[in-house]
C-alpha positions as CSV (number, residue, x, y, z in Angstrom):
1,M,-102.3,239.5,-62.0
2,P,-102.7,239.6,-64.5
3,G,-99.2,239.7,-64.3
4,G,-100.9,239.5,-62.6
5,R,-100.8,239.5,-59.1
6,G,-97.1,239.3,-58.9
7,T,-96.7,237.0,-55.9
8,L,-92.9,236.6,-55.8
9,R,-90.2,234.9,-54.0
10,T,-89.1,236.8,-51.0
11,L,-88.2,235.6,-47.5
12,V,-89.3,232.0,-47.5
13,D,-88.5,231.5,-51.1
14,S,-85.0,232.8,-50.7
15,V,-84.0,229.4,-49.4
16,S,-83.5,226.9,-52.1
17,Q,-86.5,224.8,-52.6
18,P,-86.1,221.2,-53.9
19,G,-85.6,221.3,-57.7
20,R,-86.3,225.1,-58.0
21,E,-84.5,227.5,-60.2
22,H,-83.3,230.8,-58.8
23,G,-83.2,234.0,-60.8
24,N,-81.2,236.3,-58.6
25,D,-78.3,236.5,-61.1
26,A,-79.4,239.4,-63.2
27,S,-76.6,238.8,-65.6
28,K,-78.3,235.7,-66.9
29,G,-81.0,237.9,-68.5
30,R,-84.4,236.7,-69.7
31,R,-83.2,235.1,-72.9
32,G,-80.2,233.5,-71.3
33,Q,-82.5,231.4,-69.1
34,R,-84.3,229.8,-72.0
35,K,-83.0,226.3,-72.4
36,H,-84.0,223.3,-74.5
37,L,-84.5,219.7,-73.5
38,C,-81.3,217.7,-73.8
39,A,-80.8,214.1,-74.7
40,G,-80.1,211.7,-71.9
41,S,-81.9,210.5,-68.7
42,V,-85.0,212.0,-67.3
43,T,-83.0,213.4,-64.4
44,A,-80.5,215.1,-66.8
45,M,-83.4,216.5,-68.8
46,A,-85.2,217.8,-65.7
47,A,-82.0,219.4,-64.4
48,D,-81.4,221.3,-67.7
49,A,-84.9,222.2,-68.8
50,P,-86.7,225.2,-67.4
51,V,-89.9,225.2,-65.3
52,T,-92.7,226.8,-67.2
53,I,-96.4,227.3,-66.6
54,F,-97.2,224.0,-68.3
55,G,-100.4,223.0,-66.7
56,P,-100.6,221.4,-64.2
57,D,-104.4,221.1,-64.7
58,F,-104.2,221.1,-68.5
59,P,-100.5,220.5,-69.6
60,F,-100.6,222.0,-73.1
61,A,-97.5,223.7,-74.5
62,Y,-99.0,227.1,-75.5
63,D,-95.5,228.5,-76.2
64,D,-94.8,225.7,-78.7
65,W,-98.2,226.2,-80.4
66,L,-97.6,229.9,-80.8
67,R,-94.1,229.6,-82.4
68,H,-94.8,226.6,-84.6
69,P,-94.2,227.6,-88.3
70,A,-97.5,226.0,-89.3
71,G,-99.4,228.7,-87.4
72,L,-102.4,228.3,-85.2
73,G,-104.7,227.0,-88.0
74,T,-106.8,228.1,-91.0
75,V,-110.5,228.9,-91.5
76,P,-112.5,228.1,-94.6
77,D,-112.4,230.6,-97.5
78,E,-116.1,231.5,-97.0
79,A,-115.3,232.5,-93.4
80,L,-112.5,234.9,-94.2
81,G,-113.3,238.5,-93.2
82,S,-116.1,237.4,-90.8
83,E,-116.6,239.5,-87.8
84,V,-116.0,238.3,-84.3
85,A,-116.9,240.5,-81.3
86,V,-114.1,240.6,-78.6
87,I,-115.4,242.1,-75.3
88,G,-112.5,243.6,-73.4
89,A,-109.1,244.9,-74.5
90,G,-107.0,243.5,-71.7
91,M,-104.3,240.9,-72.3
92,A,-106.8,238.0,-73.0
93,G,-108.8,240.2,-75.4
94,M,-105.8,241.5,-77.2
95,V,-104.3,238.1,-77.7
96,A,-107.5,236.7,-79.0
97,A,-108.2,239.6,-81.3
98,Y,-104.6,239.6,-82.7
99,E,-104.5,235.9,-83.4
100,L,-108.0,235.9,-84.9
101,M,-107.0,238.7,-87.2
102,K,-103.9,236.7,-88.3
103,L,-106.3,233.8,-89.2
104,G,-108.2,236.2,-91.6
105,L,-111.2,236.9,-89.3
106,K,-112.2,240.5,-88.4
107,P,-112.1,241.0,-84.6
108,V,-114.3,243.9,-83.4
109,V,-113.0,245.0,-80.0
110,Y,-115.2,246.5,-77.4
111,E,-113.6,248.3,-74.5
112,A,-115.3,250.3,-71.7
113,E,-112.2,252.2,-70.5
114,R,-108.7,251.7,-72.0
115,I,-106.6,249.2,-73.8
116,G,-104.6,247.1,-71.3
117,G,-107.1,245.9,-68.7
118,R,-105.2,245.2,-65.5
119,L,-101.9,245.8,-67.3
120,R,-102.3,249.5,-66.5
121,S,-99.1,251.6,-66.7
122,E,-100.0,255.1,-65.6
123,P,-97.5,257.9,-66.3
124,F,-97.0,260.5,-63.5
125,A,-96.5,263.1,-66.2
126,P,-97.8,262.8,-69.8
127,G,-94.9,261.9,-72.2
128,E,-92.4,261.1,-69.5
129,P,-91.2,257.6,-68.8
130,E,-91.8,257.4,-65.0
131,I,-94.9,255.2,-64.5
132,A,-96.9,253.5,-61.8
133,E,-97.8,249.9,-62.5
134,L,-101.3,250.0,-61.1
135,G,-102.0,246.5,-62.2
136,G,-99.6,243.6,-63.1
137,M,-96.0,244.6,-62.4
138,R,-94.1,241.3,-61.8
139,F,-93.9,238.6,-64.4
140,P,-92.3,235.2,-63.8
141,I,-90.0,234.0,-66.5
142,S,-92.0,230.8,-66.5
143,S,-94.8,232.7,-68.3
144,R,-93.6,231.5,-71.7
145,A,-96.6,232.5,-73.8
146,F,-96.7,236.0,-72.4
147,F,-93.0,236.5,-73.0
148,H,-93.5,235.3,-76.6
149,Y,-95.3,238.6,-77.1
150,V,-92.8,240.6,-75.0
151,D,-90.0,239.3,-77.2
152,M,-92.0,240.0,-80.4
153,F,-92.1,243.7,-79.5
154,G,-88.5,243.8,-78.5
155,L,-89.3,245.0,-75.0
156,N,-86.7,244.9,-72.2
157,A,-87.2,243.2,-68.9
158,Q,-85.3,243.7,-65.6
159,P,-85.4,241.7,-62.4
160,F,-88.1,243.0,-60.1
161,P,-86.8,244.5,-56.8
162,N,-88.3,241.8,-54.5
163,P,-87.2,241.3,-50.9
164,L,-83.8,239.8,-50.3
165,T,-82.8,239.9,-54.0
166,P,-79.9,241.8,-55.6
167,A,-82.5,243.9,-57.5
168,S,-83.8,245.4,-54.2
169,G,-80.4,245.8,-52.6
170,S,-81.6,245.6,-49.0
171,T,-84.7,244.6,-47.2
172,V,-86.3,245.8,-44.0
173,I,-88.8,243.6,-42.1
174,D,-90.8,245.5,-39.5
175,I,-93.1,243.1,-37.5
176,G,-94.5,243.6,-34.0
177,G,-92.6,246.8,-33.6
178,E,-89.2,245.1,-34.2
179,T,-87.3,246.3,-37.3
180,L,-84.7,244.0,-39.0
181,Y,-82.3,245.0,-41.8
182,A,-81.1,242.3,-44.2
183,R,-79.5,241.7,-47.6
184,T,-79.8,237.9,-47.5
185,L,-81.8,235.4,-45.5
186,D,-78.7,234.7,-43.4
187,D,-78.9,238.2,-42.0
188,L,-82.2,237.4,-40.3
189,P,-82.9,235.6,-37.1
190,E,-83.0,231.8,-37.1
191,I,-86.8,231.6,-36.9
192,Y,-87.0,232.8,-40.6
193,R,-84.8,229.9,-41.7
194,E,-87.0,227.5,-39.6
195,I,-90.0,228.8,-41.4
196,A,-88.3,228.4,-44.8
197,H,-87.2,224.8,-44.1
198,A,-90.7,223.9,-42.8
199,W,-92.3,225.2,-46.0
200,D,-89.8,223.4,-48.2
201,A,-90.3,220.1,-46.3
202,A,-94.1,220.3,-46.3
203,L,-94.2,221.0,-50.1
204,E,-91.9,218.0,-50.7
205,R,-93.5,215.5,-48.4
206,I,-97.2,216.4,-49.1
207,A,-97.1,217.5,-52.7
208,G,-94.1,215.7,-54.1
209,F,-92.7,219.1,-55.2
210,T,-89.5,217.8,-56.9
211,E,-91.3,215.1,-58.9
212,L,-94.0,217.6,-60.0
213,Q,-91.4,220.1,-61.2
214,D,-89.4,217.4,-63.0
215,A,-92.6,216.4,-64.9
216,I,-93.1,220.0,-65.9
217,R,-89.5,220.5,-66.9
218,T,-89.6,217.4,-69.2
219,R,-93.2,218.0,-70.2
220,D,-94.1,214.5,-69.2
221,T,-97.9,214.9,-69.4
222,A,-98.6,211.4,-68.1
223,A,-96.5,211.7,-65.0
224,L,-97.7,215.3,-64.3
225,K,-101.4,214.4,-64.6
226,D,-101.0,211.3,-62.5
227,R,-99.4,213.2,-59.6
228,W,-101.5,216.4,-60.0
229,N,-104.8,214.6,-60.2
230,K,-104.2,212.9,-56.9
231,L,-103.5,216.3,-55.3
232,V,-106.8,217.7,-56.8
233,R,-108.8,215.0,-55.1
234,E,-106.9,215.5,-51.8
235,W,-106.8,219.3,-51.7
236,D,-109.7,220.8,-53.6
237,D,-111.8,221.3,-50.5
238,R,-108.9,222.3,-48.2
239,S,-107.4,225.7,-47.6
240,F,-103.9,227.1,-47.6
241,Y,-104.1,227.6,-43.8
242,D,-105.3,224.0,-43.4
243,F,-102.1,222.9,-45.3
244,L,-99.9,224.8,-42.9
245,A,-101.7,224.1,-39.6
246,T,-102.1,220.3,-40.2
247,S,-98.6,219.7,-41.7
248,D,-96.1,217.9,-39.5
249,E,-93.5,220.4,-40.5
250,F,-95.4,223.5,-39.2
251,G,-97.3,221.6,-36.5
252,S,-94.1,221.0,-34.7
253,L,-93.4,224.8,-34.7
254,S,-95.1,227.6,-32.7
255,Y,-98.0,229.7,-33.8
256,R,-95.5,232.5,-34.1
257,H,-93.9,230.7,-37.1
258,R,-97.2,230.5,-38.9
259,E,-97.9,234.1,-38.0
260,L,-94.6,235.3,-39.5
261,F,-95.1,233.1,-42.5
262,G,-98.4,234.9,-43.1
263,Q,-97.0,238.4,-42.5
264,V,-93.7,238.3,-44.4
265,G,-93.4,234.7,-45.6
266,F,-93.2,235.5,-49.3
267,G,-95.2,237.8,-51.6
268,T,-96.3,241.3,-51.1
269,G,-96.2,241.3,-47.3
270,G,-96.9,237.7,-46.8
271,W,-99.7,235.3,-47.7
272,D,-102.1,235.7,-44.8
273,S,-104.6,237.3,-47.3
274,D,-104.5,233.9,-49.2
275,F,-104.9,231.7,-46.2
276,A,-108.6,231.1,-46.9
277,N,-107.9,230.1,-50.6
278,S,-107.8,226.6,-51.9
279,M,-104.4,225.0,-51.4
280,L,-104.6,223.9,-55.0
281,E,-104.2,227.5,-56.0
282,I,-101.1,227.9,-53.9
283,L,-99.6,224.7,-55.2
284,R,-100.1,225.8,-58.8
285,V,-98.2,229.0,-58.1
286,V,-95.2,227.4,-56.5
287,V,-94.9,224.4,-58.7
288,T,-94.8,226.5,-61.9
289,N,-92.4,229.0,-60.4
290,C,-94.8,231.9,-60.5
291,D,-93.3,233.0,-57.3
292,S,-89.7,233.2,-58.6
293,D,-87.5,234.6,-61.3
294,Q,-89.8,237.6,-61.9
295,F,-89.2,240.6,-64.0
296,L,-90.7,244.1,-64.7
297,I,-91.2,245.4,-68.2
298,E,-89.2,248.5,-68.8
299,G,-91.5,251.3,-69.9
300,G,-94.6,249.5,-68.5
301,S,-96.4,246.2,-69.0
302,E,-99.3,248.0,-70.8
303,Q,-96.9,248.2,-73.9
304,V,-97.7,244.5,-74.5
305,P,-101.5,244.7,-75.1
306,R,-101.0,248.1,-76.8
307,G,-98.4,246.5,-79.0
308,L,-100.9,243.8,-80.1
309,W,-103.3,246.6,-80.9
310,S,-100.9,248.4,-83.2
311,H,-98.7,245.7,-84.6
312,A,-99.0,244.6,-88.3
313,P,-98.0,240.9,-88.4
314,E,-96.0,239.6,-91.4
315,N,-97.9,236.3,-91.6
316,I,-101.5,237.1,-92.0
317,A,-104.3,235.5,-93.9
318,H,-106.9,237.5,-96.1
319,W,-105.9,241.0,-95.0
320,P,-103.4,243.1,-96.9
321,A,-99.9,243.7,-95.6
322,G,-99.8,246.4,-93.0
323,T,-103.1,245.5,-91.4
324,S,-103.4,245.8,-87.7
325,L,-106.1,245.8,-85.1
326,A,-105.9,249.5,-84.9
327,S,-106.3,249.9,-88.7
328,L,-109.3,247.6,-88.7
329,H,-110.9,249.8,-86.1
330,R,-109.8,253.2,-87.5
331,G,-107.7,253.7,-84.4
332,V,-110.3,253.3,-81.7
333,P,-112.1,250.3,-80.1
334,R,-115.8,250.4,-79.9
335,A,-117.4,251.5,-76.6
336,G,-118.1,249.2,-73.7
337,V,-120.8,246.5,-74.0
338,A,-124.2,247.1,-72.4
339,R,-126.1,244.1,-73.7
340,I,-125.6,240.6,-75.2
341,R,-128.6,238.7,-76.6
342,R,-129.2,235.6,-78.7
343,L,-131.1,236.2,-82.0
344,G,-130.7,232.7,-83.4
345,A,-128.1,230.2,-84.4
346,D,-124.8,231.9,-85.1
347,R,-126.5,235.3,-84.4
348,I,-125.4,237.0,-81.2
349,E,-126.3,240.7,-80.9
350,V,-123.9,242.9,-79.0
351,T,-125.0,246.4,-78.1
352,D,-122.6,249.0,-76.8
353,R,-123.3,251.6,-74.1
354,W,-124.5,254.1,-76.8
355,G,-127.1,251.7,-78.2
356,D,-125.2,250.7,-81.3
357,A,-126.1,247.1,-82.0
358,H,-124.3,244.6,-84.3
359,V,-124.9,240.9,-84.9
360,Y,-122.0,238.4,-84.8
361,P,-121.6,234.7,-85.5
362,A,-119.2,234.4,-82.5
363,V,-118.3,236.4,-79.4
364,V,-115.3,236.3,-77.1
365,A,-116.0,237.7,-73.7
366,T,-112.8,238.5,-71.7
367,C,-114.3,240.8,-69.1
368,Q,-114.3,239.7,-65.5
369,A,-117.1,237.2,-65.0
370,W,-119.1,239.2,-62.5
371,L,-119.7,241.9,-65.2
372,L,-121.8,239.4,-67.2
373,S,-124.3,239.5,-64.3
374,T,-123.9,243.2,-63.3
375,E,-122.7,245.6,-65.9
376,I,-123.8,243.7,-69.0
377,D,-127.4,242.7,-69.7
378,C,-126.9,239.1,-70.9
379,D,-129.5,236.7,-72.1
380,E,-129.6,234.0,-69.5
381,S,-129.8,231.3,-72.2
382,L,-126.2,232.2,-73.4
383,F,-124.8,229.9,-70.6
384,S,-126.1,226.9,-68.8
385,Q,-127.3,227.3,-65.2
386,D,-124.2,225.3,-64.1
387,M,-122.0,227.8,-66.0
388,W,-123.8,230.8,-64.5
389,M,-123.3,229.2,-61.0
390,A,-119.5,229.1,-61.7
391,L,-119.4,232.6,-63.1
392,D,-121.4,234.1,-60.2
393,R,-119.6,232.2,-57.5
394,T,-116.2,233.3,-58.7
395,R,-114.7,235.2,-55.8
396,Y,-112.5,238.2,-56.4
397,M,-109.8,239.5,-54.0
398,Q,-109.3,243.1,-53.2
399,S,-106.1,245.0,-53.8
400,S,-104.8,248.5,-53.4
401,K,-101.6,250.3,-54.5
402,T,-100.4,253.9,-53.9
403,F,-97.4,255.3,-55.7
404,V,-95.5,258.6,-55.5
405,M,-92.8,260.0,-57.7
406,V,-89.7,261.3,-56.0
407,D,-86.9,263.6,-57.1
408,R,-84.2,260.9,-57.1
409,P,-83.5,257.4,-55.7
410,F,-82.6,258.8,-52.3
411,W,-83.2,255.5,-50.5
412,K,-79.7,254.5,-51.8
413,D,-78.1,257.1,-49.6
414,V,-75.9,255.5,-46.9
415,D,-76.5,256.3,-43.3
416,P,-73.1,257.4,-42.0
417,D,-73.8,256.0,-38.6
418,T,-75.0,252.6,-39.6
419,G,-73.5,252.1,-43.0
420,R,-76.9,251.0,-44.2
421,D,-79.2,252.2,-47.0
422,V,-81.5,254.9,-45.5
423,M,-84.5,253.0,-46.8
424,S,-85.1,249.5,-48.1
425,M,-87.7,247.4,-49.7
426,T,-90.0,247.0,-46.7
427,L,-92.3,244.3,-45.5
428,T,-94.4,245.1,-42.4
429,D,-97.5,244.3,-40.5
430,R,-98.4,248.0,-40.6
431,L,-100.9,249.5,-43.0
432,T,-98.4,249.7,-45.9
433,R,-97.6,245.9,-45.8
434,G,-95.3,246.1,-48.8
435,T,-93.2,249.1,-50.1
436,Y,-91.2,248.9,-53.3
437,F,-88.6,251.2,-54.9
438,F,-88.0,251.8,-58.6
439,D,-84.8,253.5,-59.8
440,N,-85.0,255.1,-63.2
441,G,-81.3,256.2,-63.3
442,P,-79.4,259.0,-61.7
443,D,-80.7,261.6,-64.1
444,R,-84.4,260.8,-63.7
445,P,-87.0,260.9,-61.0
446,A,-87.6,257.7,-59.2
447,V,-90.8,255.9,-58.1
448,I,-92.0,254.5,-54.8
449,C,-94.9,252.1,-54.4
450,L,-95.7,253.3,-50.8
451,T,-98.2,250.5,-50.2
452,Y,-99.3,247.3,-51.8
453,S,-102.0,245.6,-49.8
454,W,-104.7,243.0,-50.1
455,M,-108.1,242.0,-48.8
456,S,-108.9,243.6,-45.4
457,D,-105.8,245.8,-45.6
458,A,-106.9,247.1,-49.0
459,L,-110.4,247.8,-47.7
460,K,-109.0,250.0,-44.9
461,V,-108.1,252.7,-47.4
462,L,-111.0,252.1,-49.8
463,P,-113.0,255.2,-48.7
464,H,-110.0,257.6,-48.8
465,P,-108.8,259.8,-51.7
466,V,-105.3,259.5,-52.9
467,E,-103.9,262.3,-50.7
468,R,-105.2,260.7,-47.5
469,R,-103.8,257.3,-48.6
470,V,-100.4,258.9,-49.1
471,E,-100.6,260.5,-45.6
472,L,-101.5,257.1,-44.0
473,A,-98.7,255.4,-45.8
474,L,-96.1,258.0,-44.9
475,S,-97.3,257.9,-41.2
476,A,-96.7,254.1,-41.1
477,L,-93.3,254.4,-42.8
478,R,-92.3,257.3,-40.5
479,K,-92.5,254.8,-37.6
480,I,-90.0,252.5,-39.4
481,Y,-87.7,255.3,-40.7
482,P,-88.0,258.1,-38.1
483,N,-85.0,260.0,-39.5
484,V,-86.0,260.0,-43.2
485,D,-88.0,262.9,-44.6
486,I,-89.8,261.1,-47.5
487,E,-92.1,264.1,-48.1
488,S,-89.3,266.4,-49.0
489,H,-88.5,264.2,-52.0
490,I,-92.0,263.8,-53.4
491,V,-92.7,265.5,-56.7
492,G,-95.8,265.6,-58.9
493,R,-99.1,263.9,-58.3
494,P,-99.5,260.6,-56.4
495,L,-101.4,257.7,-58.1
496,T,-103.5,255.0,-56.6
497,V,-105.9,252.2,-57.4
498,S,-108.4,250.1,-55.5
499,W,-109.5,247.4,-58.0
500,E,-112.6,246.5,-56.1
501,D,-113.8,250.1,-56.7
502,E,-113.2,249.9,-60.4
503,P,-116.7,249.4,-62.0
504,H,-115.3,247.5,-64.9
505,F,-113.3,245.1,-62.7
506,L,-115.0,244.8,-59.3
507,G,-111.9,243.2,-57.8
508,A,-108.3,242.5,-58.6
509,F,-108.5,238.9,-59.6
510,K,-110.0,235.5,-58.7
511,G,-109.1,233.8,-55.5
512,A,-110.5,230.3,-55.6
513,L,-112.0,229.0,-52.4
514,P,-112.0,225.4,-51.3
515,G,-114.5,223.4,-53.4
516,H,-114.2,225.7,-56.4
517,Y,-112.3,223.2,-58.6
518,R,-115.5,222.2,-60.4
519,Y,-116.5,225.8,-61.1
520,N,-113.0,226.4,-62.5
521,T,-113.2,223.3,-64.7
522,R,-116.6,224.4,-66.2
523,M,-115.2,227.9,-67.0
524,Y,-111.8,226.8,-68.3
525,G,-113.2,224.1,-70.6
526,H,-116.0,226.2,-72.0
527,F,-114.1,226.7,-75.3
528,H,-114.1,223.0,-76.0
529,G,-116.9,220.7,-77.1
530,Q,-119.4,223.4,-78.0
531,E,-120.9,221.2,-80.7
532,R,-122.5,219.3,-77.9
533,L,-124.2,222.4,-76.4
534,P,-127.7,223.6,-77.3
535,D,-127.7,226.2,-80.1
536,A,-128.5,229.0,-77.6
537,E,-125.2,228.4,-75.8
538,R,-122.9,228.1,-78.9
539,G,-120.6,230.7,-80.3
540,I,-119.8,232.6,-77.1
541,F,-116.4,232.0,-75.6
542,I,-115.1,233.2,-72.2
543,A,-111.4,234.0,-71.5
544,G,-109.3,235.9,-68.9
545,D,-107.2,235.1,-65.9
546,D,-110.3,234.6,-63.8
547,V,-111.3,231.8,-66.3
548,S,-107.9,230.3,-66.0
549,F,-106.7,227.9,-63.3
550,M,-103.9,230.5,-62.7
551,P,-105.7,233.6,-61.6
552,A,-103.7,236.8,-61.0
553,W,-101.1,235.8,-63.5
554,V,-101.0,237.3,-67.0
555,E,-100.1,233.9,-68.4
556,G,-103.6,232.7,-67.5
557,A,-105.1,235.5,-69.5
558,V,-102.9,234.7,-72.5
559,Q,-103.6,230.9,-72.4
560,T,-107.4,231.3,-72.1
561,G,-107.3,233.9,-74.9
562,L,-105.6,231.3,-77.0
563,N,-108.2,228.8,-76.0
564,A,-110.9,231.1,-77.3
565,V,-109.0,231.5,-80.6
566,W,-109.2,227.7,-81.0
567,G,-112.9,227.7,-80.1
568,V,-113.7,230.4,-82.6
569,L,-111.6,228.7,-85.2
570,S,-113.5,225.5,-84.7
571,H,-116.8,227.3,-84.6
572,F,-116.1,228.6,-88.1
573,G,-115.2,225.1,-89.4
574,G,-111.5,225.8,-89.3
575,R,-108.7,223.3,-88.6
576,T,-105.3,223.3,-87.0
577,S,-102.3,221.7,-88.7
578,P,-101.7,218.0,-87.9
579,D,-98.2,219.1,-87.1
580,N,-99.4,221.7,-84.6
581,P,-102.6,220.6,-82.8
582,G,-104.3,223.2,-80.7
583,P,-105.6,223.0,-77.1
584,G,-109.1,221.8,-78.1
585,D,-107.6,219.0,-80.2
586,V,-106.0,217.4,-77.1
587,Y,-108.4,218.6,-74.4
588,A,-110.2,215.2,-74.1
589,R,-106.9,213.5,-73.4
590,L,-105.1,216.2,-71.3
591,G,-107.9,218.2,-69.8
592,P,-108.6,218.6,-66.1
593,I,-109.7,215.6,-64.1
594,D,-113.4,215.2,-63.6
595,I,-113.9,214.7,-59.9
596,G,-117.7,214.2,-60.2
597,E,-120.6,216.1,-58.6
């Protein structure tokens, strides 16, 4: 995730894919990559315009909606100052609360733990800049709505040290006991290029990759929906592994090719943990360049939701200049929610864990969906049985990270015998799976993400305390780097997380299984058309990356948070500007295809 998951271009993606942009030139910078559509042919426009997370299921330009001078809309005078409960202070909740405040409403934020959600930047030492990004740490430049807020706060972004990129310097691949050292794909054996070309060719032949990306670049909604809707019908009930195993491109290769693709193909140690997921989910990731041109946020991604909490916007309705979410809350969100119940039309009671109950005309729930069935006592009538089915059947993936702080970026030392870096960004089939290095400069300590693992690999360390996790990771790395004494460089306390063991999350993020498209459509479209719902189901809106079609990516949290803003605006009788229609205004025309029951 959010920021998500951070599934980035690495080995397979280091070979040019048809029509794809590459972000390995760090001198371009984040702002330098932002281009505008030019006049001329569609081909010229597609070549010049950037790929963004524009759909593909709902191709609405959230970035344009956010930056339009007309603003997101207005609410009637009698609604100004009305309270709206916002459950959860992650990115979706903070975006919803911030934009509702700008409209002149009064968001009341409930948070069970800390502002940021799965944008969790944990310092090794209080007050010092070295952090462990326990949640989202890699953010594709295609996340235009997210970077709207990054830019608003003047935060800096740097290329993430992914495998085989200049930001990582060098990469080590350790598979089946064989260790390979590389700086580019050309340094690896031919089998890796065969895998890369097979992946490119399968995407192009089966999914029409270039034409899909051209439609995204030019924001041609008709062409995009036409092509994507056909893929939905074909691939909703088929898995990622099915795509690989039945494709002509991989079918002509050996099982070893598919095995390597799963182990180190691209991402945090490969995509074998995603093989069971719907292929639609994988197509969304690659066609919107979520797996490429990714950045880290200097100082930590948690600065973005915390910035939304403390920032006083210049253009704000109803509230005096200098108003912020923090000032409306006297500096602290309310405690986590224990119960939600319906008292009547436009009357939803929210009770926090200490028993303090308040009644609201509207509620935005941005917590992970399972919490509405487990941690929060919800009136069953708040959602239809079809919606409860979707919320409860949402499937979360497991994820674990363990970080240590070290005295300096010693991995850059050069081995005099080999001329190579003594350690490198590492992908392996061992317990660590993915190891990443973060250099904070020659005069500061550095940070190593010893292990970043998923699903069964994450469950292997679930029972263990952080010290044992460090021992296990060091034992695995010692087999790859027998002559490097990592322990002698470790300083301070190690940090770890298992998101499935976090009671307010119960997992890292959604991983849609084959056949889940209908569930996703129910959840994503819940903000729209509530006037057709029974009174008992009106006025509560769900948001978060697990509601989005793009789980694990912070852009999904931002976009669904904005959907909830439109829903609340409409619920209060508000309107968007004719010059700047919102997502609900065009949902009937651009929304996801209905594939029937």
